[in-house]
C-alpha positions in Angstrom: -13.6 -0.9 17.6 -10.4 -2.7 18.1 -7.9 -2.3 16.3 -6.8 -5.2 13.5 -3.4 -6.2 12.8 -1.2 -4.8 9.3 -1.6 -7.5 6.9 -2.4 -7.7 3.3 -4.0 -6.2 1.7 -5.6 -3.8 4.4 -2.5 -0.9 4.4 -3.2 2.7 5.4 -4.2 4.7 1.9 -2.6 8.0 1.4 -4.9 10.1 -0.8 -2.6 12.6 -3.1 -5.1 15.6 -4.4 -5.2 16.7 -7.8 -4.5 20.2 -9.3 -5.7 23.3 -7.7 -4.9 26.2 -10.4 -5.6 29.9 -8.3 -4.5 30.9 -5.1 -8.5 30.9 -4.4 -8.7 27.5 -5.2 -5.4 26.1 -3.3 -7.1 27.7 -0.2 -10.5 26.4 -0.7 -8.5 23.0 -1.0 -6.3 23.6 2.5 -9.7 24.2 4.1 -11.3 21.2 3.2 -9.7 17.8 5.7 -10.2 15.2 2.6 -8.8 17.6 0.0 -12.2 15.8 -1.9 -11.9 12.1 -1.3 -15.0 13.1 1.0 -17.4 14.6 -1.9 -20.2 12.1 -3.3 -22.7 12.6 -5.6 -26.7 11.4 -6.5 -26.5 11.3 -10.2 -24.9 9.4 -12.7 -24.7 9.7 -16.9 -27.1 6.3 -18.0 -26.0 6.9 -21.5 -24.2 9.6 -23.7 -27.0 10.9 -25.8 -27.4 14.8 -25.6 -29.6 16.1 -23.0 -30.7 12.8 -21.8 -31.8 13.9 -18.1 -29.4 11.9 -15.3 -30.0 8.6 -13.3 -30.1 9.5 -9.8 -27.4 7.2 -7.9 -26.3 8.0 -4.6 -22.8 7.5 -3.7 -22.0 8.7 -0.3 -18.1 9.1 -0.9 -14.6 7.4 -1.2 -14.1 8.4 2.2 -17.5 6.7 3.7 -17.6 4.1 1.5 -14.0 2.9 2.9 -15.4 3.4 6.6 -18.5 1.6 6.2 -17.6 -1.6 4.2 -14.3 -1.8 5.2 -13.5 -0.4 8.5 -11.1 2.9 7.7 -11.4 6.0 9.5 -9.2 8.6 9.3 -6.0 9.8 11.5 -7.5 13.7 12.9 -8.0 13.8 16.3 -8.7 16.5 18.6 -8.4 18.8 15.5 -5.0 17.7 14.9 -3.5 15.3 11.5 -1.0 13.0 12.0 2.1 15.6 11.2 1.2 18.0 13.9 3.2 18.1 17.2 -0.3 17.8 19.3 -1.1 14.5 17.3 1.7 12.6 18.8 1.9 14.5 21.9 -1.6 12.3 23.2 -0.5 8.8 24.1 -3.4 7.5 23.2 -3.3 8.2 19.5 -1.9 5.6 17.4 -1.8 4.7 13.6 -4.1 1.8 12.9 -3.6 -0.6 9.4 -6.9 0.6 8.0 -6.4 4.7 7.8 -7.2 6.7 5.6 -4.1 9.9 5.1 -4.7 12.9 3.6 -1.3 14.1 1.7 -2.2 17.9 3.0 0.3 18.9 0.1 -0.7 21.9 -1.3 -0.8 23.7 3.1 2.5 25.5 2.4 1.0 27.2 -0.6 -2.0 28.5 0.6 -2.7 31.9 2.1 -4.4 30.1 5.4 -2.0 27.8 6.6 1.3 28.6 4.4 3.1 31.3 3.0 1.0 31.7 -0.3 3.9 30.4 -2.2 3.8 26.9 -4.7 6.5 24.8 -3.9 7.4 22.2 -6.8 6.9 19.0 -8.0 9.9 17.4 -6.8 9.5 19.4 -3.4 6.0 17.8 -2.9 7.0 14.5 -4.0 10.1 14.8 -0.9 7.0 15.9 1.4 5.2 12.8 0.6 8.5 10.6 1.0 9.0 11.8 4.2 4.6 11.3 5.2 5.6 7.6 4.3 8.3 7.3 6.4 6.7 9.1 9.2 3.5 6.6 9.2 6.0 3.5 8.8 7.4 4.7 12.4 4.1 5.3 13.6 2.6 2.4 12.4 5.8 0.1 13.9 4.8 1.7 17.2 1.4 0.3 17.7 1.3 -3.0 19.1 -1.9 -3.8 17.3 -0.2 -4.0 13.7 1.7 -6.8 14.9 4.8 -5.8 12.5 7.8 -7.4 13.4 10.1 -4.6 12.2 9.7 -1.4 10.3 10.3 -2.3 6.7 7.2 -5.1 6.9 4.9 -1.4 6.9 3.5 -1.0 3.6 0.7 1.0 2.3 -1.5 2.5 -0.7 -0.9 5.5 -3.0 -3.9 6.6 -3.9 -4.1 9.7 -6.6 -6.2 12.1 -8.7 -5.4 14.1 -11.0 -1.6 15.6 -10.7 -1.6 14.2 -7.4 -0.5 10.9 -9.8 2.4 13.2 -10.7 3.1 13.9 -7.6 3.1 10.1 -6.9 5.0 9.7 -9.9 7.9 11.3 -8.8 7.9 10.1 -5.4 8.5 6.7 -7.3 10.7 7.0 -10.2 12.9 10.4 -9.2 16.2 9.3 -7.0 16.0 12.7 -5.9 13.0 12.8 -4.5 12.6 10.7 -1.3 14.2 7.5 -0.1 14.6 3.9 -1.3 12.7 3.0 2.3 9.8 4.7 1.6 9.5 3.6 -1.9 9.7 -0.1 -0.8 6.6 0.5 1.3 4.5 0.8 -1.6 2.8 -1.6 -2.2 -0.1 -0.9 -4.7 -0.4 2.8 -6.8 -4.0 4.0 -7.9 -4.5 7.0 -10.0 -7.9 8.5 -11.0 -7.7 10.8 -14.6 -3.8 11.7 -13.9 -2.1 13.6 -17.3 0.7 10.9 -17.1 1.6 12.0 -20.6 0.5 15.8 -19.7 -2.1 18.0 -21.0 -2.7 19.0 -24.2 -4.9 22.4 -25.3 -6.2 22.1 -29.1 -3.9 19.8 -30.2 -0.9 21.1 -28.2 1.1 19.8 -25.2 0.8 22.9 -22.9 4.4 24.6 -23.6 6.9 25.0 -20.8 7.4 28.6 -20.7 7.6 31.3 -17.8 4.2 32.8 -18.3 2.6 29.6 -18.0 4.8 28.6 -14.9 4.1 31.9 -13.0 1.3 32.1 -11.1 0.0 28.6 -12.0 2.5 26.1 -12.1 0.9 24.7 -15.7 4.3 24.0 -17.4 4.1 20.9 -14.8 2.1 19.5 -17.3 4.7 19.9 -20.4 5.7 16.6 -21.8 9.0 17.9 -23.7 11.0 19.2 -21.0 9.7 19.8 -17.2 8.0 16.1 -17.0 11.2 14.4 -18.4 12.9 16.7 -15.3 11.3 15.5 -12.4 9.9 12.1 -13.5 13.6 11.5 -14.5 13.0 10.5 -17.8 15.9 11.8 -19.6 15.9 9.3 -22.5 12.9 7.3 -23.5 12.3 4.2 -25.6 13.6 4.1 -29.1 10.5 5.6 -31.3 9.0 6.3 -28.6 7.7 10.0 -27.7 5.7 9.8 -24.5 6.4 10.1 -20.7 3.9 7.8 -19.8 6.5 5.3 -18.1 7.2 4.2 -14.8 10.1 1.9 -14.4 9.6 -1.5 -13.2 12.5 -1.1 -10.8 10.3 2.0 -9.1 7.1 0.1 -8.7 6.1 -3.4 -10.7 3.5 -2.3 -13.5 1.5 -5.3 -12.1 0.8 -2.9 -8.8 -0.5 0.1 -10.6 -4.0 0.9 -12.1 -5.1 3.7 -14.5 -8.7 5.0 -13.7 -9.9 6.8 -17.3 -12.1 9.3 -17.4 -14.1 9.4 -20.9 -17.0 12.2 -20.5 -16.6 16.1 -21.9 -19.6 17.2 -21.8 -20.4 17.3 -17.6 -16.2 18.9 -17.0 -18.0 22.4 -16.3 -14.1 24.0 -15.0 -13.7 27.9 -16.8 -17.2 27.9 -17.6 -16.8 25.0 -20.2 -13.7 26.7 -21.8 -11.4 23.5 -20.9 -13.3 20.8 -22.1 -13.7 22.8 -25.6 -9.8 23.4 -25.9 -9.1 19.7 -24.5 -11.8 18.4 -27.5 -13.8 15.1 -27.9 -11.7 12.0 -26.6 -11.1 13.5 -22.6 -12.9 14.0 -19.3 -13.1 17.9 -20.1 -9.6 18.1 -19.1 -7.4 15.0 -19.6 -6.8 13.0 -23.2 -8.0 9.3 -22.8 -5.0 8.6 -24.4 -2.9 10.9 -22.0 -4.4 8.8 -19.0 -2.6 5.1 -18.6 1.2 4.0 -17.8 3.6 1.9 -19.5 6.3 0.0 -17.6 10.0 0.8 -18.3 12.3 -1.8 -18.4 15.6 -1.8 -16.8 17.2 -2.3 -20.6 15.3 1.2 -21.8 12.6 -0.8 -23.4 8.9 -0.5 -23.4 7.5 -2.7 -20.8 3.7 -4.2 -19.7 0.5 -2.1 -19.8 -0.6 -1.0 -16.4 -3.8 -2.2 -15.5 -6.7 0.4 -16.8 -10.5 0.9 -16.8 -12.5 3.5 -18.2 -15.8 5.2 -16.9 -18.3 7.6 -18.5 -16.9 10.2 -16.3 -15.4 14.0 -16.0 -12.4 14.9 -14.6 -14.1 16.4 -11.9 -18.0 17.9 -10.3 -21.2 16.3 -10.0 -20.6 13.6 -12.6 -16.7 13.8 -11.6 -14.2 10.3 -11.6 -13.3 10.7 -8.0 -16.5 10.9 -6.8 -18.3 7.8 -8.8 -19.6 4.3 -8.0 -17.5 2.8 -10.6 -14.3 3.8 -10.0 -14.7 3.4 -6.4 -15.5 -0.3 -7.5 -12.5 -0.2 -9.6 -10.2 0.8 -6.6 -11.2 -1.5 -3.9 -11.6 -4.7 -6.2 -8.1 -3.2 -7.5 -6.7 -2.8 -3.8 -8.8 -5.6 -2.2 -10.0 -8.5 -4.5 -9.3 -11.8 -5.0 -9.1 -12.2 -9.1 -7.7 -10.4 -11.8 -8.6 -10.5 -15.6 -6.8 -8.9 -17.9 -8.9 -8.4 -21.3 -7.0 -8.9 -24.9 -8.3 -9.2 -28.4 -6.1 -11.1 -30.9 -7.2 -10.2 -34.0 -6.1 -13.1 -36.9 -8.0 -11.8 -40.1 -9.2 -8.2 -40.6 -10.5 -8.4 -44.1 -12.3 -5.8 -46.6 -14.9 -6.5 -48.7 -14.3 -7.7 -52.1 -17.1 -4.7 -53.3 -14.4 -2.1 -51.9 -11.3 -3.8 -53.2 -13.3 -3.8 -56.9 -13.9 -0.4 -56.4 -10.8 0.7 -55.5 -8.9 -0.8 -58.3 -5.3 -1.0 -57.0 -5.7 2.2 -55.1 -5.0 2.5 -51.4 -8.1 1.4 -49.0 -8.0 2.0 -45.0 -10.6 1.9 -42.5 -10.4 3.0 -38.8 -11.8 0.2 -36.9 -13.6 1.0 -32.9 -13.5 -1.8 -30.8 -15.5 -1.6 -28.1 -15.8 -3.0 -25.2 -18.1 -3.2 -21.5 -17.4 -5.5 -18.8 -20.0 -5.1 -15.9 -20.5 -8.3 -12.8 -23.0 -10.2 -12.0 -26.2 -8.3 -10.3 -24.5 -5.0 -10.7 -25.9 -2.2 -12.6 -22.9 -0.2 -13.4 -19.7 -1.1 -15.4 -16.1 -1.8 -14.1 -14.9 -1.0 -17.5 -17.0 0.7 -20.7 -15.5 2.0 -24.0 -17.8 2.7 -26.9 -18.1 4.6 -29.6 -20.4 7.2 -28.6 -17.7 8.2 -25.5 -14.7 8.2 -27.8 -13.4 5.6 -26.0 -13.4 2.8 -28.2 -10.2 1.0 -28.6 -8.9 2.0 -32.5 -7.2 0.1 -34.9 -6.6 0.8 -38.4 -6.3 -1.5 -41.3 -2.8 -0.3 -42.0 -1.7 -0.9 -38.8 -3.4 -4.9 -38.2 -1.0 -7.3 -39.1 -2.2 -11.2 -38.4 -1.6 -12.4 -35.0 -2.0 -7.8 -33.7 -2.7 -7.6 -30.2 -5.0 -5.4 -28.4 -4.6 -5.1 -24.3 -8.3 -4.0 -24.2 -8.7 -3.6 -20.2 -8.5 -5.1 -16.6 -11.0 -6.4 -14.5 -11.1 -7.0 -10.7 -13.7 -9.4 -9.3 -14.0 -9.9 -5.5 -16.4 -12.2 -2.9 -16.8 -9.0 -1.3 -18.8 -8.0 -3.9 -20.9 -10.7 -4.4 -24.9 -10.3 -3.9 -25.7 -13.5 -3.2 -22.6 -15.4 -1.2 -24.1 -18.7 -2.3 -23.5 -18.7 -5.8 -20.8 -20.4 -6.6 -17.5 -18.1 -8.1 -17.6 -15.1 -9.4 -19.0 -13.9 -12.6 -19.3 -11.1 -15.0 -20.7 -10.3 -18.5 -18.1 -8.8 -21.2 -19.5 -6.9 -24.4 -17.0 -6.9 -27.2 -18.5 -4.4 -30.4 -16.0 -4.5 -33.4 -17.8 -1.1 -35.7 -18.1 -1.5 -39.3 -15.2 1.2 -40.0 -15.5 3.7 -42.5 -13.8 2.4 -45.8 -11.3 5.2 -47.6 -9.9 4.8 -50.6 -7.0 7.1 -52.2 -8.1 9.3 -48.8 -11.8 9.4 -49.8 -14.6 7.7 -47.8 -16.3 5.0 -49.7 -20.3 5.7 -49.4 -21.5 2.2 -50.7 -23.3 0.2 -48.7 -22.3 2.6 -45.2 -25.0 2.2 -42.5 -24.1 4.3 -39.3 -23.7 3.0 -36.4 -24.1 -0.8 -37.3 -21.2 -3.4 -36.5 -18.8 -5.5 -38.3 -19.0 -8.5 -34.7 -21.1 -7.6 -31.3 -22.1 -10.2 -29.0 -21.7 -11.0 -25.1 -20.5 -13.8 -23.0 -21.0 -14.6 -19.6 -17.5 -16.3 -17.9 -17.8 -17.7 -14.2 -14.8 -18.3 -12.5 -14.4 -20.2 -9.3 -10.8 -20.2 -7.6 -8.2 -23.0 -6.6 -9.1 -23.9 -3.2 -7.3 -25.6 -0.6 -3.5 -25.5 -2.0 -5.2 -26.5 -5.5 -3.6 -24.6 -9.1 -7.1 -25.9 -10.9 -9.7 -23.5 -11.7 -13.0 -24.1 -12.8 -14.3 -21.8 -15.4 -17.5 -21.6 -17.8 -18.9 -19.7 -19.8 -21.9 -18.7 -22.6 -22.5 -16.6 -25.4 -25.4 -14.5 -25.5 -26.0 -15.2 -29.0 -26.3 -19.0 -28.7 -30.0 -18.0 -27.0 -27.9 -18.8 -23.2 -27.9 -16.6 -20.4 -26.2 -18.2 -17.7 -22.4 -19.7 -17.5 -22.8 -23.4 -18.1 -20.3 -24.4 -21.2 -17.3 -25.8 -19.4 -14.0 -24.2 -20.4 -10.6 -25.4 -20.5 -7.9 -22.9 -19.3 -4.0 -22.9 -20.2 -1.2 -22.7 -17.1 1.1 -20.2 -17.3 4.6 -20.4 -15.6 3.7 -18.9 -11.8 1.4 -16.3 -13.2 -1.8 -18.0 -13.3 -4.0 -19.0 -16.4 -4.7 -17.6 -20.0 -8.6 -18.1 -21.4 -9.4 -18.4 -25.2 -12.8 -17.2 -26.7 -12.4 -17.3 -30.1 -14.4 -14.6 -32.5 -15.5 -14.7 -35.7 -18.0 -12.2 -37.8 -18.4 -14.5 -40.7 -21.0 -17.0 -39.7 -22.2 -17.9 -43.6 -18.6 -18.4 -44.8 -19.1 -16.0 -47.2 -15.1 -15.2 -48.3 -16.4 -11.8 -50.3 -17.4 -10.0 -46.9 -15.9 -8.0 -44.2 -14.9 -9.7 -41.9 -13.1 -9.9 -38.7 -11.7 -13.6 -36.8 -9.2 -13.8 -33.9 -9.6 -14.3 -30.2 -10.9 -12.7 -27.1 -7.8 -13.7 -24.6 -8.1 -13.4 -21.0 -5.0 -13.6 -18.4 -6.8 -14.8 -15.4 -4.8 -14.8 -12.0 -5.5 -15.0 -8.0 -5.3 -11.4 -6.8 -3.9 -10.7 -3.8 -3.1 -14.5 -2.7 -1.3 -13.5 0.6 -4.5 -11.4 1.6 -6.7 -12.1 4.7 -10.1 -11.5 4.9 -12.0 -10.8 7.9 
C-alpha cells in the first residue's frame, strides 16, 4: 500500500495498556503483541435489566477496524518491534504516518522478556517519552511522511485504565520525559482510567508497603502516591481530587475520557472487585473517578475534558476497549469533523406546593437524576448513554441548585465518514434529555405522597442536524425538531450565536410546566450546545 504523508489528523497511534496485577498477568500481556488492543467482542448489553440475554453485535477489535476503515497498520516486521535493533537494520522498514504502535511497558517486568521486577510509574513514563522521540526520528527519516523538520511530528496517545496514568505522568511530570516528546502529542484518549484513583468499599486504596509490594496497588492512592508521580503538590482551593491535567502539559480541549458504567459484567476475581467497588462504576473504576479537568497556570480549576459514557465493563466480553461505542468515540475524537459539548442550564427547579406545605418550614431536599442519550443518525448504539438504572445519570440536589446552574453532561463528536448515506445533508444526531422526579425528603425523611417510582419530571428527544461552514464561510446551518411535537425530521431552522473564534452556541429551551401550574414541580432552563469545527486543518483522502 502506498504510504501517505503525515498530515492531520492521521498521526501514529500509541496504545498504552492497563494494569496487570500478578506476575502471571504481566507475562500474559507480554506474550500478546497488541496487549489487548486486538481483542473484539460479539456481545453487547442492549438494556441494563438483570438476567436479560445479551444482544449479538460483532465488533472486530480496535486494531482491525483502524486498519480496515482508516488504513492503519502495525509496525511489527519479521518478528521485530520498532525498538529492536534488528528492525532498524532492515533498510526497507519505515514508519508510516498511519501506524499503530504498542507501548510494551510491562516487558521489563515479565519473567519472559524481562527480569521479573516491575518498574515505577515514573520509569514507565520515561519509557513512553523515549518511545515518542524514537518514533519521531523514524518518521522524519521516512521521505513519504513529508516532514520538513522533526518538530512537525505528531502522535495520538490512546490508553486503557492505568495506561492513562502512565500517559499523564509523562505529560505532567517534568522529570519523566522531554519537552520535545510532550510537544509531539496531538490528542489523548483514555478508556476507564482511574484519574482520581481507585476506591474499595468507599475508601481510596491506601499508600502502604503492603499495597506496594508485590502488586503496586498504591499507584492508585490519590492522597500520596498519585500526587507524587503526577506532580500535583498543591491542589486548587477546596478541591481534593487529583483528576487534574495542567493546561500547559496538554490543553484540556485535546483530551477525551471514555467512562464505563457496567459493573455487573466485570468478572475479575470472581466478581469480588465489582462487589467491593460498588455501584456507580465499571466494576473497578468509579464513574466519578474516570474523568479529567484542566488545571490553569494560576492553580485554579480549569475546563472539564470531553467525556462520554457507555454501558460497558472495565474489561472482559462486555469490556470498554473492545466495544463499538468506545471505538466510535475514539475515531470521531481523533478524526472527526464537528465537536458538540452538551450543557444543561437550569434557571428554575421548583418544589411542588404540597411538599412545601407538608414541610411547614422544615428543610426540604431532593436528588434530581439527569439522563442523557446521544446517538448519531442510522446507528444502533449510543455515543453517550447516561441513565439512572445504570448509575450514570448526572445528579443535582435541591440544596446545590441555584438559578443559572450549569451542568456539563457530555461531548459528541460527529464525522462525515460515519454517514450511512453520503447524500444526506449535514450531520445529524438525536439527543434525549430526561430528569427523573426526585425522592423528596423533609428533614431527611422520605416523603412518599404522590411518589411514583421511575417517573419523569421532564423527558423529550430532539433531532439536530448540523451543516458545517464551507468555502471559508463562518455560517452554520442548523435545524432541529422536538419529538413531542410529532416531528421526527429536523426541519425547523435554529439561530446560533457566534463565539469569538471558538465556534457557535445553540440554545434549546426546556420547560416541564407546559400547563402553567405554579403549584406543580417544574424544571426550566435550556440545553446549551457548544458547537465547533473539529480538526479544521484535517486532510481526508
